[in-house]
C-alpha positions in Angstrom: 347.4 10.7 -43.7 348.8 10.1 -47.1 347.2 6.9 -48.4 349.8 6.6 -51.1 352.6 6.1 -48.6 350.7 4.2 -45.8 349.6 0.6 -45.9 346.0 0.4 -44.7 343.2 -2.1 -44.5 339.5 -1.2 -44.6 337.1 -3.6 -43.0 333.4 -3.0 -43.7 330.4 -4.9 -42.5 327.5 -4.9 -45.0 324.1 -6.3 -45.6 322.0 -5.5 -48.7 324.1 -2.4 -49.6 324.4 -2.8 -53.4 323.2 0.8 -53.9 326.0 2.2 -51.6 328.9 0.0 -52.6 330.0 2.1 -55.7 330.3 5.3 -53.6 331.9 3.4 -50.8 334.5 1.9 -53.0 335.2 5.2 -54.7 335.8 6.7 -51.3 338.3 4.0 -50.5 340.5 4.5 -53.6 344.1 4.2 -52.6 343.5 1.5 -49.9 344.7 -1.7 -51.4 343.3 -4.1 -48.8 339.5 -3.8 -48.6 337.6 -6.6 -46.7 333.9 -6.8 -46.6 332.1 -9.0 -44.0 328.7 -9.6 -45.5 326.0 -10.4 -42.9 323.7 -12.3 -45.3 322.9 -10.0 -48.2 320.1 -11.1 -50.5 320.8 -8.5 -53.2 324.0 -8.1 -55.3 326.2 -6.6 -52.5 328.7 -9.5 -52.6 329.1 -9.7 -56.3 329.3 -5.9 -56.7 331.9 -5.5 -54.0 334.0 -8.3 -55.5 333.8 -6.6 -58.9 335.5 -3.6 -57.3 338.3 -5.8 -56.0 337.2 -6.2 -52.4 337.7 -9.5 -50.6 334.3 -10.6 -49.3 333.6 -13.0 -46.6 330.0 -14.1 -46.0 328.8 -14.3 -42.4 328.4 -18.1 -42.7 332.1 -18.4 -43.5 332.9 -17.3 -39.9 330.0 -18.8 -38.0 332.2 -19.2 -34.9 332.7 -15.4 -34.5 330.2 -13.4 -32.5 329.9 -10.5 -35.0 330.8 -9.8 -38.6 333.3 -7.1 -37.5 335.5 -9.6 -35.7 336.5 -11.0 -39.1 339.1 -8.3 -39.4 341.4 -10.1 -37.0 341.7 -13.0 -39.4 341.7 -11.4 -42.8 343.6 -8.1 -43.1 347.2 -7.8 -44.3 348.3 -4.8 -42.4 348.7 -3.8 -38.7 345.6 -1.6 -38.3 342.1 -1.2 -39.8 339.8 1.7 -40.1 336.3 0.5 -39.7 333.4 1.8 -41.7 329.8 0.7 -40.9 
């Protein structure tokens, strides 16, 4: 797949992943819609992900949903989402 010609969304669930966010975001270069569903991080995961341009939703923002991964149905801009966990 050529990411430069395809519209894609990446939906990632995360919790206390500040050490992994830089490498993850680098691996997603070329994907313009990156959504992270944070499941209650107590480190700098949320702030760091936002600094890379990701849209971050904290688990409490979607308390009616059964899992963090279900947030993709409400937040992505394109028709399909690869999921990275």
